[in-house]
Phi, psi and omega in degrees: 000133181284134179295137178298144177289136176275153174305148178301334182277355185290150180296140176293152182242141182241133171259140188230133172239125182243114180250159172098207192272174178301333178296319179291324179302317176299320175300316180298317178301322181291318179296313178296321179303312180300317180291323175296322180296331180269005175099359180286148176254156175264134179261142180279345179230154175294320185296332182268006186252158174280334178201151178245135174249128176246114176268110192267167172240136182232023188288317183235159176300326177294322180290323177296315176302317180294321178297316180295321178296321178294320176295317177301317177298321181292320180293322177294323183273336187230308180100336182247102190231133173248134185247132176223184176096189190298322179291339176292348176286344177234068191302331183296331178291335179273311186292333177300329180261325187226075181292349183271359178300148188285320184199151176228129179230155177279183179295151174066010179264065189298315181300324178293321177294314181295321177298320177297324177292320179303319183289330181275327179207105185297142181290155176227072187279136178237103183296347181270346181248319190272071182264141184247148171297151184303325183275002178087182180275132177242144178260002176262168175297161188300330190272354173218156182208149173276140180237102179277125184257346177202170175243161170066182186204143178258355181284161183232047176303132189290344180266359193238143177244013181303318179301326180289322183282318189248358175083184181286172178300129174226108186268146171278149173304145182300319181299320181294316177301314184290326180291324174295318179298320177301313180301316179298317178302315178296334181278357177106003178293132182254341183223130177254132176249104185281124183227158171184180173290326182214088189294322182285352174272000184313127175091345185300324182288335179255016176058040175052043184300147176270148175220154183278122175238109186064237182257014182221161180262135182236131178284144175278076185224147183309304184296311184299315181298313179300322180293312182297316178299320179300331178288350180280350180078020180255170168285123179241117185244133186260122179245155172059053182262119174282134190286058174292158180304325183289357171301327180307330185294337184274352179304318176297326177296323178290313183297330181276351185084010182291315176233163182295140178285071190210130175228127173258103182238109181283089183292327177076325178188179177229332181296127187302322181295321180289317179299322180296312179296330178281350190057049177246163174304130190249004181268087186297323181294320174297322177296315179299320180295323179291320179301315180299317182296319179301315183288335171293318177288326185220085186300336178278000188301135174246132178251130174245143177208165174237151179224158178244127175248147180083020176298148182305131181087354178294122180266171174302320178296319179298318180293313177304319178301315180301315181297320178298315181299320180297321177297321183284319182288332183051056174295125185296314181231120179218143176232158182232148175239141168284129182305132174242129175301137180236120175305128181092346179281135182305333183300335180287345183249013181282340182075016181272147183292137177289149176269126182301150185300319182290335175287316176307313184296313176300316178293320178302313180299316181293322179298310185293328175293320177297313181292327178295317180298317181297314180299316178301321178295315178298318183295326182295334179290347177275347183294133183092345179275157174257121185234144174284135184228132172263131187270130179255328181229125188295162177180193179081185181070203182305328182296328183076001180290149178279138171280149181247128181210201185217143173281178176293345179273002190233120172273153184294140173073341181247339184248197183280183181230157174241125180253126193238127170271140182207139177290328179263149178295141177245133182251160177300129181100344173296145173244115189235162174258134180226140171275127184278131186252327177208166179220160171238194186296324182232346186242160177232157178232136181203182180239135174298141182248000000 
């Protein structure tokens, strides 16, 4: 059925595809917020839109393939497509396949995206109708939000092209971050997920400059920002933390309950030879000692991490070393990726032997089996405990359905879940205490108390 023509005065509509990591999701939120402020509406379908925006991911070849597929689908369904995001930093890879796209911009180029939309479909803003919430448009549920504190990265990991795609570290002033956090709190957000490419490097590029927040000056420093965010009374979760020595400073904040006892640290590997080739911190014994010290300071600490198996030059001995390290470290939540060659990444010029795909697959399966066993063991320790749980999906009450939520040890979409039985109805965003009655490899089950 052909869609009815809208009146000429109707607001133009934009269809949006957001691919990649939470940092890209925040970029999408900023673009959508600006467009909504100018009177644009969001379309549920490409066919019903005046223009389509595809926010791409270009980190791995598989992500690039997904982005190209999304661009092709948008062109087939609509024909007017604007491309942005990490893959936009290498426009020739897009134009070689799709020369008909209207515009291509790199990551964080919000104004360029909006300008391209203006050219494709002029805005029809009505200031008496097009009112926006103070916190802007969010693509996450109302009770949690991502809070991006910086752009870019100064690290030179040999497997990564993020510095090439997103540029060097650019930190936001602390006052700007805190004002955004306050707006989110006023809007009903209960959990802030602090993100960047390298969260613990925050402020280094601006020499930890001070800025005025309310009646006081706040430094743009990892510890200072965590402490200030903790004073808002929300769940504050730290993601993408590079294990610099000053990370130790936030342990007392976690032990006191100021911020969540949770650290997302992408260790990537444990074998010294592999870490050296990756240009990552390579003293695994020191890392284990720090993990032990962190848990002594904050016994409830949950560690999430990601690892790469099959990195060029990784031997059977290196992989066994990783498994042994994983067992000793007892990482609460861990995922593994099979190494993918990335054009332009320094790892491709190291001259190290490639690991065959079938070996990568075997190692990946063994890693995940090992991690599942570790997780199941750790989850059993939660049985009988009373844990705070934030509800993501409602339940309880007369229906008898279990509500689905997360403990302080679980980030949305990437970690485990907590299923809660309750006599009273539980809504999304509620924070309840539940006694844990049983566990599985990644999830727990309990009853609200």
